[in-house]
N, C-alpha and C positions, 0 to 999 in steps of 0.2 A: 503494502501501500505506499503512492507516494504520500510526502507529506501536508499537498492542499487535500488532499482525499481524505486524511486520516484529523486533518482541520473541522472538515466539510463532517465527516462522521462525529467529532465529538459536538460541533457546534447543532448536529440535530438529533445527538443523545438529549445534552439539555433543555432544547425544545421538547421534546420528547417527555422527560421529567418535568417541564411543566404545566405541561397538556393533561397527566396525570395527577400531580396535588393539585391543580383547577377540580377537575372532575373529582375526588375527594372531598376537594372543599365542601362541595356542592354540593354531595351526601353527607357530607356530616349536620351542614346549616341547615340542609330540609329537614333530616330526624330530629334537631334538635331545637328548631325554633319555632314549634308546637310550643312550649312549654312557656312562651311569653303570647301567645296566639289563643287560649283554651276561652279564654271568656265572649271576646268579637268574632270565633268559630260558633259559641253557643248560640249567641244572636243570629246568626247568620242565617244557621240551617235549624235555629227555633227549638233547641233544646238543650240540656241541663250539661255538665260538664263533666258530669258519669260517663252519660254515651259520645261525647267528643274525646273521651280519653281511647274510645276504641280506635281513633286515628293515629295514635300512639303504639296502641297496643296489638293494633290488626300488622304494620311496616313490621315492627321488632320479629313477630312470630312470623311472618314468612319468611323474613330474613333469614331468622335463622334455623324453619325446616329444611329449605330449600338451597341454603348456602351451600353442604355437600356437593348434592346431586347437582347445579348447575357448576361448580367446581369443575366436578370427574366431564362435565360436558366440555369444559373448554381448554379440557387436555387433551379431548379426540378432535377436535375441530380447529379453523385458525382462530387464533388467540383474540389477534390485533381486529377481526372482525367482529368475532362477538361483543367484544367493549365498544364497541362502535355504535352496534347496532342499541347495545343497551344505557349508552349515554342517549342516543337518541328517545328510546323508552322512556327514561328519566324525564327527559322532557317534555315529553307526549302526556306523561302522566302528570306533572305540574297543570298544565294549560287544563287539564280535564276537569285537576280539583277545582283550579279556580273556577271551572261553570260549572261545578257541577249540581245539578236540582234538586238531588236530596242529599240528606248525609250518608246512606244504606252506600248510594252512585260514588259517592268518595272515601269512604271505609274499600270499596273493593279496588279503587284507585290506588289507595296505600299498599292495596298487598300486591296491585301491581306494582309499583316504584320500590316496596321490598323485594321482589323479587329481581329487577332490575338492579338492585343496591347488591344484591347477592353476587352478583356478575362484575358487576364494576371494582369493589374494594378489593377482594381475592384477586384477580386478571390483572390489575392495574403492577401490584406487587408482585406474580409471577410473570410478565412481561418485564418487567425491572431485572429480575434474575434471568432473565433469557436473551436480553439485549446491551445490558452495562458489565463491561468487565466486572471478573470475579473481585477485584481488590477495591474496586467503588459500592458491592453489593450495599453495605451497611448505611453509608452518606446517601446512595442513592434514594435508600427504603426511606432513611432520615428525612430526607427533604422533603419527598413526598407525602407523608405523615405529617409533617406540618401543616400542611395543607389542611389535614381534618381534621390536625388541633386547632387552626383557626374557625374552620368551618365549625367545629363546636363551641368557641370559647366567642363567636360573632355575630354565629347562629340568630342565636333570641336575641342581640341588642338592633340587628340588622331587620327580625322583623316585628320586630316591634316599634321600631323609627317608623317603617316603612307603613303599618298596620293605621298607626297614627293620622300618620301624614295623608295617606293616600288610601287606605282600605287592603282587605285582609286577603283580596285576592295578589296585591304586590308582590310579597314575599316568593308566592309558589311563583309569579311568572317572571319572575328575575330568575329564580331556580332553574326554569326552563331555559329562560334567554341563556345563562351561563355556560350550559351542559350542549345547546345546539352550535356559540362559539368553539367549546373544547370537543365537539363529534367533529367539526371545521377543519379545525388545526390538523386534530387526529387523525382526520384521513389524509392528509400529505404528510406525515412525519411517521404515524407507524410503518411496522412493517408492513410491506408487501406478501411476502412469502411465507408459509406458512410457521410460525418459532416455534412450534408445538412436534412431535413424535407423529408418527402416523399410528393410526390408530392401533394395530397391534403390539406394540410398543409399552401403550396403557396397561395398566393392570387393576383398573378399577379400585376397588376395594381393596385388593388384595396385600396395600403397606401397612392397613391393620397387625399382619401378623411381624413387621420388621419393629422390635424395640428402639431402633436408633432414629426411627422416627417418630414411635409413640412415644417413647419415653420424651425427648425437648417438648412435644406438643403438649402432653399431659403438665407437665411444667409450668409452660406459657400459660397455661390456661387457669392452671390455678393462681400463681404469683400476682399473672398481671389481672385477671378476675377479681381475685379478693383485691388486691391493691387498688383498682376503681370501686370496687360494695365501700370498702372505707372509704375512701375519697368523698362518694355520695351523702355518705353519713357525719359526715366531718361537721356541717355546717352544725349539726345537731350537736352534736359534743361541741364546738366555742360556744353555743348558747344557755348550756346550761352551767357550764365551768366557767365567765366568763359573765354570762349575764348579757351579752349584744344583741343589738335590733334587727332586723335583717339586712339593713344597709347594711353595718358594719360586719355581718356574717358572709357578706360579697368580696368582702377582702380576704376572704378563705379562695374563693377561687379564683380571684387573682394573683395569690401565690406561684397558685396550685397550676393555674394555667403558665403563667412565667417559666416557673421550673422545666413542666412538659416543652414547651417552648424550647429551649436552652438543652434539654436532652435530646431531640429529634436532632438538631444543629450538630451535636456531640459524640452523635452515635458511631461515626468515620473514625474521630480523632482517637476517641476511644480504644477502637478495633488497630487502629497502628499502634496505639501506645502496648498493648497486651499481646498482640500477635494475631490471635484467634475469638471469634467473636462467645467463640465458650467461654474461654477467658473474661471477657468482655461482662459475660451475664453472671458470673461470678460476682463481680465487684457491685455492677449496676441493683442484684437480688439483697445485697448484703445490707446495701446505702438502704433500700424500700423498706425492709424488715426494720433495719435501725431506727430508721425515720418515722417509721408508725407506731411501733413501740413505745418513742421516747414522747411522740405525739399524745399516747393516750396513756402513761402510766407515769410517766414526769412532772410535776410540779413547776411548769413553766409557765415563764410570763404570755402576753399576747403577741410580742415579738417574737417569742421561741418556739411558740404553737405553731406561726407564718413563716421561718425559716424551715422547721419538719417539716413542711406542705409541700416549701419550693423544692425540699433535697428530696422527697415522697414523687413528686411531680417528674423530676430530672429524672428518676429511675427512672419509672416506668417510660418515660420522653426516648432514653436512651436502649433500655432492656427492649422493647417490642419490635425495632429493625434488627438489631442483634437476632432475636430470636427469629424476625422472619426470613433472615438471609439463613439461619442454620436450617431450619425445615424445608428454604427452600432447596438448598442443595443437596440433602439427601436423600429429598421425596422424586429427585430425580423428573422421569417423564410423568408422576402425579405431579407436580406440586401444586396445579388448579384445584382439586379437590383436597392435598394435605392444607393448604392456606386456607381454602373456604371452613375448614372443618376446624380449625383454626378460631373461628371467628366465632363459630356457634359454640363450640366449646368456651368462650370466653362470656358469653351471653347467658350460657346455661349457668355457668360459676355465678355471675352477679346475680341472677336471679333467684339461684341459692343462698344464697349468704346476705343478701339485703334484707330479706324480711327475719329473717333466725335473730342478725343481730339490731334490727331496730328494735324487735323486739325486748332484749336485753336493755338496750339504751334508754325504751320509754319507764323503765325501772330507775336507770340514774346509777346504775353499775357498770361502770366503765373497764372493770377488771372483766368482766364476762363479756363484753363485747368483744374486747383485745383478745379473749381466746379464741371468742369466732375464727376473726379472722388470722391467730395464730396458727392454728390447726391449718387455714388453705397456706397462708404465705410459708410456714416451715415446711408441710409435706414439699411443693412448688421449688423452695428453696432448697431443701437436700436431694430432689430430683434435679435438678441443676446441678448442682453439686459434682455427685456423680454422675454424673454423664461427661461434663467436663473432664473428670479427672480419669473416665474411662475411656475417652476419646484421646486424650495427650499420653496416656497409656498404650492405646494401640499405634499410634503414629508412631509412639518412640519403637 
Protein backbone atom coordinates (compact mmCIF):
# COMPACT_ATOMS: atom_id res chain seq x y z
CA UNK A 1 0.00 0.00 0.00
CA UNK A 2 1.39 3.42 -0.97
CA UNK A 3 1.60 6.29 1.51
CA UNK A 4 -1.28 8.11 -0.20
CA UNK A 5 -3.43 4.97 -0.02
CA UNK A 6 -2.55 4.56 3.66
CA UNK A 7 -3.57 8.15 4.40
CA UNK A 8 -6.80 7.67 2.46
CA UNK A 9 -7.54 4.46 4.38
CA UNK A 10 -6.84 6.12 7.75
CA UNK A 11 -9.08 9.07 6.85
CA UNK A 12 -11.86 6.70 5.81
CA UNK A 13 -11.52 4.86 9.13
CA UNK A 14 -11.86 8.16 11.00
CA UNK A 15 -15.01 9.04 9.07
CA UNK A 16 -16.39 5.56 9.69
CA UNK A 17 -15.77 5.90 13.44
CA UNK A 18 -17.51 9.28 13.37
CA UNK A 19 -20.53 7.75 11.62
CA UNK A 20 -20.70 4.88 14.12
CA UNK A 21 -20.28 7.28 17.04
CA UNK A 22 -23.13 9.47 15.77
CA UNK A 23 -25.28 6.36 15.19
CA UNK A 24 -24.93 5.07 18.76
CA UNK A 25 -25.37 8.65 20.05
CA UNK A 26 -28.86 8.81 18.60
CA UNK A 27 -29.67 5.31 19.82
CA UNK A 28 -28.59 6.21 23.36
CA UNK A 29 -30.37 9.56 23.25
CA UNK A 30 -33.57 7.99 21.91
CA UNK A 31 -33.60 5.39 24.68
CA UNK A 32 -33.09 7.79 27.58
CA UNK A 33 -34.83 10.94 26.34
CA UNK A 34 -38.27 9.62 27.32
CA UNK A 35 -37.39 10.18 30.99
CA UNK A 36 -37.88 13.92 30.32
CA UNK A 37 -41.03 13.50 28.22
CA UNK A 38 -43.38 11.27 30.21
CA UNK A 39 -45.85 14.02 31.15
CA UNK A 40 -46.05 15.63 27.65
CA UNK A 41 -46.50 12.18 26.12
CA UNK A 42 -49.25 11.39 28.64
CA UNK A 43 -51.09 14.53 27.55
CA UNK A 44 -50.50 13.84 23.85
CA UNK A 45 -51.88 10.30 24.02
CA UNK A 46 -54.52 11.14 26.66
CA UNK A 47 -53.35 8.54 29.18
CA UNK A 48 -51.38 8.28 32.41
CA UNK A 49 -47.67 7.83 33.08
CA UNK A 50 -48.12 4.12 33.89
CA UNK A 51 -49.29 3.39 30.34
CA UNK A 52 -46.74 5.77 28.80
CA UNK A 53 -43.98 3.83 30.58
CA UNK A 54 -44.68 1.01 28.14
CA UNK A 55 -42.86 3.09 25.54
CA UNK A 56 -39.71 2.49 27.60
CA UNK A 57 -40.38 -1.10 28.64
CA UNK A 58 -41.37 -2.32 25.17
CA UNK A 59 -38.19 -0.90 23.64
CA UNK A 60 -35.92 -2.43 26.30
CA UNK A 61 -37.67 -5.81 26.14
CA UNK A 62 -37.46 -6.03 22.35
CA UNK A 63 -33.79 -5.06 22.45
CA UNK A 64 -32.86 -7.61 25.12
CA UNK A 65 -34.74 -10.53 23.58
CA UNK A 66 -33.86 -9.96 19.93
CA UNK A 67 -30.21 -8.90 20.23
CA UNK A 68 -28.60 -12.39 20.19
CA UNK A 69 -30.65 -13.56 17.20
CA UNK A 70 -30.07 -10.39 15.20
CA UNK A 71 -26.39 -10.55 16.16
CA UNK A 72 -26.24 -14.06 14.74
CA UNK A 73 -27.87 -12.78 11.56
CA UNK A 74 -25.23 -10.05 11.24
CA UNK A 75 -22.53 -12.76 11.29
CA UNK A 76 -24.08 -14.45 8.25
CA UNK A 77 -24.71 -11.55 5.87
CA UNK A 78 -23.06 -8.27 4.92
CA UNK A 79 -22.76 -6.52 8.28
CA UNK A 80 -22.41 -3.05 6.74
CA UNK A 81 -25.60 -3.45 4.72
CA UNK A 82 -27.53 -4.70 7.74
CA UNK A 83 -26.28 -1.77 9.81
CA UNK A 84 -27.40 0.71 7.15
CA UNK A 85 -30.83 -0.93 6.98
CA UNK A 86 -31.11 -0.68 10.77
CA UNK A 87 -30.20 3.03 10.69
CA UNK A 88 -32.87 3.70 8.10
CA UNK A 89 -35.38 1.64 10.08
CA UNK A 90 -34.57 3.61 13.23
CA UNK A 91 -35.18 6.85 11.33
CA UNK A 92 -38.54 5.58 10.05
CA UNK A 93 -39.42 4.50 13.59
CA UNK A 94 -38.87 8.03 14.95
CA UNK A 95 -41.07 9.64 12.30
CA UNK A 96 -43.73 7.01 12.85
CA UNK A 97 -43.86 7.61 16.61
CA UNK A 98 -44.01 11.37 16.10
CA UNK A 99 -47.20 10.99 14.06
CA UNK A 100 -48.74 7.94 15.76
CA UNK A 101 -52.51 8.30 16.14
CA UNK A 102 -52.69 6.01 19.20
CA UNK A 103 -50.45 4.87 22.04
CA UNK A 104 -50.75 1.26 20.90
CA UNK A 105 -49.23 2.08 17.52
CA UNK A 106 -46.48 4.11 19.21
CA UNK A 107 -45.63 1.15 21.46
CA UNK A 108 -45.52 -1.18 18.43
CA UNK A 109 -43.14 1.25 16.74
CA UNK A 110 -40.95 1.39 19.86
CA UNK A 111 -40.66 -2.39 19.63
CA UNK A 112 -39.59 -1.94 16.02
CA UNK A 113 -37.04 0.65 17.18
CA UNK A 114 -35.74 -1.76 19.82
CA UNK A 115 -35.11 -4.33 17.09
CA UNK A 116 -33.19 -1.75 15.03
CA UNK A 117 -31.11 -0.76 18.08
CA UNK A 118 -30.31 -4.43 18.72
CA UNK A 119 -28.58 -4.40 15.33
CA UNK A 120 -26.93 -0.97 15.42
CA UNK A 121 -24.95 -1.19 18.66
CA UNK A 122 -23.45 -4.73 18.45
CA UNK A 123 -22.91 -4.49 14.68
CA UNK A 124 -21.06 -1.18 15.10
CA UNK A 125 -18.52 -2.72 17.47
CA UNK A 126 -18.22 -5.88 15.41
CA UNK A 127 -17.52 -3.75 12.35
CA UNK A 128 -14.76 -1.89 14.21
CA UNK A 129 -13.05 -5.16 15.05
CA UNK A 130 -13.07 -6.12 11.35
CA UNK A 131 -12.02 -2.80 9.81
CA UNK A 132 -9.76 -1.01 12.30
CA UNK A 133 -6.20 -2.34 12.90
CA UNK A 134 -6.01 -4.64 15.94
CA UNK A 135 -3.74 -2.34 17.97
CA UNK A 136 -6.39 0.41 17.80
CA UNK A 137 -9.44 -1.67 18.70
CA UNK A 138 -9.79 -0.50 22.32
CA UNK A 139 -9.21 3.14 21.37
CA UNK A 140 -11.66 2.99 18.46
CA UNK A 141 -14.34 1.28 20.52
CA UNK A 142 -13.85 3.83 23.29
CA UNK A 143 -14.36 6.63 20.77
CA UNK A 144 -17.62 5.12 19.53
CA UNK A 145 -18.79 4.40 23.10
CA UNK A 146 -18.19 8.06 23.85
CA UNK A 147 -21.00 8.75 21.37
CA UNK A 148 -23.27 6.50 23.42
CA UNK A 149 -22.16 8.26 26.61
CA UNK A 150 -23.04 11.67 25.18
CA UNK A 151 -26.38 10.32 23.96
CA UNK A 152 -27.31 8.99 27.38
CA UNK A 153 -26.14 12.17 29.12
CA UNK A 154 -27.56 14.75 26.70
CA UNK A 155 -30.63 12.92 25.41
CA UNK A 156 -32.99 13.88 28.27
CA UNK A 157 -31.76 17.51 28.27
CA UNK A 158 -32.15 17.89 24.49
CA UNK A 159 -35.57 16.25 24.60
CA UNK A 160 -36.71 18.46 27.44
CA UNK A 161 -35.65 21.66 25.70
CA UNK A 162 -37.12 20.70 22.32
CA UNK A 163 -40.38 19.58 23.91
CA UNK A 164 -40.67 22.91 25.72
CA UNK A 165 -39.73 25.06 22.75
CA UNK A 166 -41.26 23.17 19.82
CA UNK A 167 -43.37 20.25 21.03
CA UNK A 168 -43.10 16.57 21.92
CA UNK A 169 -42.67 15.46 18.31
CA UNK A 170 -39.46 17.46 17.83
CA UNK A 171 -37.09 15.10 19.72
CA UNK A 172 -38.28 12.08 17.70
CA UNK A 173 -37.88 13.97 14.43
CA UNK A 174 -34.38 15.10 15.45
CA UNK A 175 -33.37 11.50 16.15
CA UNK A 176 -34.73 10.45 12.76
CA UNK A 177 -32.86 13.24 10.98
CA UNK A 178 -29.61 12.27 12.68
CA UNK A 179 -29.99 8.63 11.66
CA UNK A 180 -30.74 9.63 8.06
CA UNK A 181 -27.55 11.73 7.96
CA UNK A 182 -25.56 8.82 9.42
CA UNK A 183 -27.14 6.51 6.84
CA UNK A 184 -26.21 8.78 3.94
CA UNK A 185 -22.58 9.20 5.02
CA UNK A 186 -22.38 5.54 5.98
CA UNK A 187 -23.29 4.42 2.47
CA UNK A 188 -20.09 6.11 1.27
CA UNK A 189 -17.62 5.00 3.96
CA UNK A 190 -18.79 1.58 5.12
CA UNK A 191 -17.08 -1.42 3.51
CA UNK A 192 -18.81 -2.41 0.29
CA UNK A 193 -17.59 -6.01 0.30
CA UNK A 194 -18.79 -8.33 3.08
CA UNK A 195 -16.67 -8.04 6.22
CA UNK A 196 -18.11 -11.21 7.70
CA UNK A 197 -17.29 -14.80 6.86
CA UNK A 198 -19.49 -16.88 4.64
CA UNK A 199 -22.32 -18.74 6.33
CA UNK A 200 -20.55 -22.07 6.67
CA UNK A 201 -17.81 -20.48 8.80
CA UNK A 202 -20.20 -19.11 11.43
CA UNK A 203 -21.27 -21.40 14.24
CA UNK A 204 -24.58 -20.00 15.47
CA UNK A 205 -24.60 -20.50 19.23
CA UNK A 206 -21.87 -23.15 19.35
CA UNK A 207 -19.58 -20.57 20.97
CA UNK A 208 -21.53 -21.12 24.20
CA UNK A 209 -19.36 -24.22 24.72
CA UNK A 210 -16.15 -22.19 24.54
CA UNK A 211 -15.10 -21.01 28.04
CA UNK A 212 -12.63 -18.53 26.53
CA UNK A 213 -15.68 -16.64 25.25
CA UNK A 214 -18.31 -17.34 27.91
CA UNK A 215 -15.98 -16.52 30.82
CA UNK A 216 -15.23 -12.88 29.80
CA UNK A 217 -18.83 -12.55 28.56
CA UNK A 218 -20.23 -13.47 31.99
CA UNK A 219 -17.59 -11.37 33.75
CA UNK A 220 -18.46 -8.25 31.74
CA UNK A 221 -22.17 -8.75 32.24
CA UNK A 222 -21.73 -8.99 36.00
CA UNK A 223 -19.32 -6.14 36.72
CA UNK A 224 -20.72 -3.79 34.09
CA UNK A 225 -24.38 -4.51 34.81
CA UNK A 226 -23.88 -4.30 38.57
CA UNK A 227 -21.82 -1.12 38.24
CA UNK A 228 -24.57 0.55 36.20
CA UNK A 229 -27.22 -0.70 38.65
CA UNK A 230 -25.32 0.78 41.59
CA UNK A 231 -25.11 4.13 39.79
CA UNK A 232 -28.84 4.15 39.04
CA UNK A 233 -29.45 3.98 42.79
CA UNK A 234 -26.61 6.33 43.82
CA UNK A 235 -28.93 9.34 43.86
CA UNK A 236 -31.06 7.70 46.54
CA UNK A 237 -27.95 7.00 48.62
CA UNK A 238 -26.93 10.67 48.36
CA UNK A 239 -30.43 11.79 49.31
CA UNK A 240 -30.61 9.62 52.41
CA UNK A 241 -27.06 10.29 53.57
CA UNK A 242 -26.71 14.02 52.87
CA UNK A 243 -30.38 15.13 52.66
CA UNK A 244 -29.83 16.51 49.14
CA UNK A 245 -32.68 17.76 47.00
CA UNK A 246 -33.37 16.69 43.42
CA UNK A 247 -31.28 19.47 41.88
CA UNK A 248 -28.28 18.67 44.06
CA UNK A 249 -28.58 14.97 43.28
CA UNK A 250 -28.04 15.90 39.66
CA UNK A 251 -24.40 16.40 40.63
CA UNK A 252 -24.06 12.64 40.90
CA UNK A 253 -25.00 12.18 37.25
CA UNK A 254 -22.61 14.98 36.24
CA UNK A 255 -19.65 13.48 38.14
CA UNK A 256 -20.38 10.00 36.84
CA UNK A 257 -20.84 11.25 33.26
CA UNK A 258 -17.55 13.14 33.30
CA UNK A 259 -15.77 10.05 34.57
CA UNK A 260 -17.47 7.88 31.97
CA UNK A 261 -16.31 10.14 29.14
CA UNK A 262 -12.74 10.24 30.47
CA UNK A 263 -12.78 6.46 30.69
CA UNK A 264 -13.99 6.08 27.09
CA UNK A 265 -11.15 8.28 25.85
CA UNK A 266 -8.49 6.60 28.00
CA UNK A 267 -9.21 2.98 26.99
CA UNK A 268 -6.62 3.00 24.22
CA UNK A 269 -3.91 4.60 26.38
CA UNK A 270 -4.58 2.13 29.18
CA UNK A 271 -4.24 -0.74 26.75
CA UNK A 272 -0.88 0.61 25.57
CA UNK A 273 0.33 1.01 29.16
CA UNK A 274 -0.68 -2.49 30.24
CA UNK A 275 0.10 -4.28 26.97
CA UNK A 276 -3.17 -6.24 26.72
CA UNK A 277 -6.87 -5.61 27.27
CA UNK A 278 -6.98 -8.44 29.80
CA UNK A 279 -4.48 -6.56 32.00
CA UNK A 280 -6.42 -3.32 31.50
CA UNK A 281 -9.53 -5.04 32.80
CA UNK A 282 -7.78 -6.04 36.02
CA UNK A 283 -6.99 -2.36 36.63
CA UNK A 284 -10.44 -0.97 35.79
CA UNK A 285 -12.44 -3.61 37.67
CA UNK A 286 -10.25 -3.09 40.74
CA UNK A 287 -10.95 0.65 40.59
CA UNK A 288 -14.64 -0.08 40.07
CA UNK A 289 -15.09 -2.32 43.08
CA UNK A 290 -12.98 -0.01 45.28
CA UNK A 291 -14.94 3.13 44.32
CA UNK A 292 -18.35 1.46 44.77
CA UNK A 293 -17.32 0.10 48.18
CA UNK A 294 -15.89 3.45 49.31
CA UNK A 295 -19.02 5.31 48.16
CA UNK A 296 -21.33 3.06 50.18
CA UNK A 297 -19.26 2.18 53.25
CA UNK A 298 -16.96 5.12 54.10
CA UNK A 299 -18.15 8.25 55.96
CA UNK A 300 -17.18 10.55 53.11
CA UNK A 301 -18.11 14.22 52.66
CA UNK A 302 -20.20 15.07 49.60
CA UNK A 303 -17.10 15.96 47.58
CA UNK A 304 -15.54 12.58 48.42
CA UNK A 305 -18.69 10.79 47.28
CA UNK A 306 -18.63 12.68 43.97
CA UNK A 307 -14.96 11.75 43.46
CA UNK A 308 -15.92 8.09 43.98
CA UNK A 309 -18.67 8.46 41.38
CA UNK A 310 -16.23 9.99 38.90
CA UNK A 311 -13.75 7.13 39.43
CA UNK A 312 -16.61 4.66 39.17
CA UNK A 313 -17.69 6.14 35.83
CA UNK A 314 -14.10 6.20 34.53
CA UNK A 315 -13.70 2.51 35.36
CA UNK A 316 -16.88 1.58 33.48
CA UNK A 317 -15.98 3.92 30.61
CA UNK A 318 -12.55 2.36 30.12
CA UNK A 319 -13.61 -1.19 30.91
CA UNK A 320 -16.45 -1.53 28.40
CA UNK A 321 -14.29 -0.92 25.27
CA UNK A 322 -11.56 -3.25 26.56
CA UNK A 323 -14.02 -6.03 27.39
CA UNK A 324 -15.74 -5.60 24.02
CA UNK A 325 -12.38 -5.88 22.27
CA UNK A 326 -11.59 -9.12 24.12
CA UNK A 327 -14.97 -10.63 23.20
CA UNK A 328 -14.69 -9.57 19.54
CA UNK A 329 -11.19 -11.02 19.24
CA UNK A 330 -12.00 -14.36 20.85
CA UNK A 331 -15.35 -14.98 19.16
CA UNK A 332 -13.96 -14.99 15.62
CA UNK A 333 -16.70 -15.30 13.00
CA UNK A 334 -19.38 -15.24 15.70
CA UNK A 335 -18.53 -11.78 17.04
CA UNK A 336 -21.90 -10.30 16.09
CA UNK A 337 -23.94 -12.74 18.16
CA UNK A 338 -21.45 -12.67 21.05
CA UNK A 339 -21.42 -8.87 21.31
CA UNK A 340 -25.20 -8.78 21.05
CA UNK A 341 -25.51 -11.39 23.80
CA UNK A 342 -23.24 -9.24 25.96
CA UNK A 343 -25.76 -6.39 25.60
CA UNK A 344 -28.62 -8.68 26.58
CA UNK A 345 -26.73 -10.07 29.59
CA UNK A 346 -25.93 -6.56 30.77
CA UNK A 347 -29.64 -5.65 30.70
CA UNK A 348 -30.62 -8.86 32.49
CA UNK A 349 -28.19 -8.11 35.33
CA UNK A 350 -29.53 -4.54 35.66
CA UNK A 351 -33.14 -5.76 35.71
CA UNK A 352 -32.20 -8.30 38.41
CA UNK A 353 -29.99 -6.17 40.66
CA UNK A 354 -31.90 -2.87 40.73
CA UNK A 355 -35.15 -4.20 42.31
CA UNK A 356 -33.28 -6.17 44.99
CA UNK A 357 -30.91 -3.34 45.91
CA UNK A 358 -33.67 -0.72 45.84
CA UNK A 359 -35.68 -2.70 48.40
CA UNK A 360 -32.73 -2.72 50.80
CA UNK A 361 -32.10 1.00 50.27
CA UNK A 362 -35.76 1.72 51.03
CA UNK A 363 -35.09 0.55 54.59
CA UNK A 364 -31.99 2.74 54.84
CA UNK A 365 -29.68 -0.28 55.08
CA UNK A 366 -26.62 0.77 53.08
CA UNK A 367 -24.63 -2.32 54.12
CA UNK A 368 -27.25 -4.68 52.70
CA UNK A 369 -27.38 -2.78 49.41
CA UNK A 370 -23.59 -2.89 49.26
CA UNK A 371 -23.73 -6.65 49.82
CA UNK A 372 -26.04 -7.01 46.81
CA UNK A 373 -23.61 -5.02 44.67
CA UNK A 374 -20.63 -6.89 46.13
CA UNK A 375 -21.96 -10.24 44.92
CA UNK A 376 -22.24 -9.15 41.29
CA UNK A 377 -19.04 -7.11 41.28
CA UNK A 378 -17.08 -9.71 43.24
CA UNK A 379 -17.94 -12.58 40.92
CA UNK A 380 -17.36 -10.42 37.84
CA UNK A 381 -13.97 -9.18 39.06
CA UNK A 382 -12.92 -12.69 40.12
CA UNK A 383 -13.77 -14.06 36.68
CA UNK A 384 -11.87 -11.17 35.06
CA UNK A 385 -8.79 -11.85 37.18
CA UNK A 386 -8.93 -15.58 36.46
CA UNK A 387 -9.36 -14.95 32.75
CA UNK A 388 -6.39 -12.57 32.63
CA UNK A 389 -4.10 -14.94 34.52
CA UNK A 390 -5.25 -17.89 32.44
CA UNK A 391 -4.72 -15.98 29.21
CA UNK A 392 -1.26 -14.74 30.23
CA UNK A 393 -0.23 -18.21 31.34
CA UNK A 394 -1.42 -19.69 28.04
CA UNK A 395 0.52 -17.06 26.06
CA UNK A 396 3.71 -17.80 27.98
